[in-house]
C-alpha positions as CSV (number, residue, x, y, z in Angstrom):
1,M,103.9,67.7,51.0
2,L,106.2,70.0,52.9
3,N,108.7,70.0,50.0
4,S,106.0,71.1,47.6
5,L,105.2,74.0,49.9
6,L,108.8,75.0,50.2
7,A,109.2,74.9,46.4
8,I,106.6,77.6,46.0
9,G,108.3,79.8,48.5
10,M,107.4,83.4,49.4
11,P,106.3,85.8,46.7
12,G,109.0,88.1,45.5
13,P,108.8,91.9,44.9
14,F,107.3,91.5,41.4
15,E,104.6,89.2,42.6
16,M,103.8,91.5,45.5
17,M,103.5,94.4,43.1
18,I,101.1,92.4,40.9
19,I,99.0,91.5,44.0
20,G,99.0,95.2,45.0
21,V,97.8,96.3,41.6
22,I,95.0,93.7,41.6
23,M,93.9,94.8,45.1
24,L,93.9,98.4,43.9
25,L,91.7,97.5,40.9
26,L,89.3,95.3,42.9
27,F,88.9,97.6,46.0
28,G,89.8,101.0,44.5
29,N,87.8,103.6,46.4
30,R,87.0,101.2,49.3
31,L,90.7,100.5,50.0
32,P,91.2,103.4,52.5
33,S,88.2,102.4,54.6
34,L,89.2,98.8,54.4
35,M,92.7,99.6,55.7
36,R,91.3,101.9,58.3
37,S,89.0,99.1,59.6
38,L,92.0,96.7,59.5
39,G,94.1,99.1,61.6
40,R,91.3,99.6,64.1
41,G,91.0,95.8,64.4
42,V,94.7,95.4,65.1
43,I,94.6,98.2,67.7
44,E,91.7,96.6,69.5
45,F,93.5,93.2,69.4
46,K,96.7,94.8,70.9
47,K,94.6,96.5,73.6
48,G,93.0,93.1,74.5
49,V,96.3,91.4,74.7
50,H,97.7,94.2,76.8
51,G,94.7,94.0,79.1
52,I,95.2,90.2,79.6
53,E,98.9,90.7,80.3
54,D,98.1,93.4,82.9
55,E,95.6,91.0,84.6
56,L,98.1,88.2,84.7
57,E,100.8,90.4,86.1
58,S,98.5,91.7,88.8
59,S,97.3,88.3,89.7
60,I,100.9,87.1,90.0
61,E,101.9,90.0,92.2
62,N,98.9,89.4,94.5
63,D,99.2,85.6,94.6
64,P,98.1,84.5,98.1
65,S,99.8,81.1,97.8
66,E,103.2,82.8,98.0
67,D,102.2,84.2,101.4
68,K,101.2,80.8,102.7
69,D,104.4,79.2,101.5
70,D,106.5,81.9,103.4
71,K,104.6,81.2,106.6
72,D,105.2,77.5,106.4
73,D,109.0,78.0,106.5
């Protein structure tokens, strides 16, 4: 099955252009608002990931188990 997926491969520039034209025909005047919504979604996702990273870093910096290990030595 993997070989059949690899035989198809990634779409080339001509195929991507055809997909773009089809999207333009289908979505036309809704395309700007669709892309705007997609961009906002990506920004919100990045903010969420950044918030989680900040929480993890702050919990690692304030880890009380490190203090207990230092006192045992």
